[in-house]
N, C-alpha and C positions, 0 to 999 in steps of 0.2 A: 338798300342793297338787296339785290335779287339773288336768291342762292341757287344752287344746282337742282333743287326740286322744282324749279320753275315757279315758284310762288312770288307773286308781287309785293312791293313793299306793304301794301295794304293788307294782303292775305297774312303776311308775317305779323304784322301788328294786331290784327284781329286774333290770330292764333295765340300770341303771347299774351294778350289781354285777359285770357281765361285765367292765367297763372300770375301774373306781375301784380294784380290788384291785391295779392295777399303778401307782398314782400314788406319786410320789416317786422316790428314786434306785434305778435297776435295772441288772443287768448285761445285756449285749447278748442273751444267750440269752433272757433273760425278756422283753425288747423284741421279740424277733423272735417269741416266742409271742403277746405282744399284739397284733402286727401280724396274724398269722394269725386270731386272735379278731376282729380288727376286719374283716377281709376277709369271714370266715365270716358275721359279722352283715350286713354289706352286702349279700350275694349272696343271703341268704335274706329280706331285707326288701322287702315290695312297697311299703312306704310310704317314700318319700324323707325324710321328717322323722324316721325313726327310723334313718336311715344316719349313719355316722360318718366325718369326715374325719381326716386325720393330716397336721400341719405341722411344720415345725422341720428338724432335721437330715436328716430323709427326708420325703417327702410322698407322701401317697395319696389320691386322690379318692375321692369316695363311691361312684363308679361303676367303680372299678378292678376289673379281673379278676385280677391277681396283687398279691401282697404284695411291697414293695421290701426284700427281706431282703438283697440284697447290700450295702445301704447301712448296715448295722449290722453293727458288728464284735463279735464274741462276747466278746472280751477288754476292751472298754471298758464304762464306766459312762455312764449317760444319765439324765436328768430328765425324768420324765414328769408333764406337767400336764393336767388335765381341765378342759374349758370346757363349760358348760351353756347350753341354749336360755334365752332371756330371757322374762321373764313377759310373757303375752299372746301369744306366738307359738304357732305349731302344736307345736313341739317344746320348750315351756316345761318346765323341769325335768330335761330329758333331755340326757345325754352328747351333744354334736353334734360335738365336736372334740377331738382328743388332740394335744397338742404334745410332741414328743420332742425333747431337745436333748442333744447329746453334752457330757459335762462335760470341760473342758480340763484340761491336765495342769499348769496354771500352779503353779509352787512346787516341783515335783517335782525341778527341777535336772537334772544331767547324769548322774545315776545314782551318784556317787561317794559320796552322803550329806551333801555339804558345800555342796549347792547349785551355782550356775552359777560355776565357776572359771575360765572363760574371761575374759581382760582385754584 
């Protein structure tokens, strides 16, 4: 699908690949690399329709000048979801937002191996 930015399907795929490789469950160190990647993209883009925002457990505006790395713990696991521009919009088919959510430790228990033994 070619969008109104006149990008070819190949160009859209190449643009999106910078971000889609991080989709799914990721360790904090990988999420930090993703945030740096988004920041680098946004700083170098002249076209606002090709800038990407970050929402969820950490937030980064499309015009941010630094990545919120302090909000990501390297020892935690996060779920990364990709949101695309809608058909007919200037950024149709392009990654427009990345949602990063820290996975909870529900069900981990108290570390004894037997769940929560507090009564």
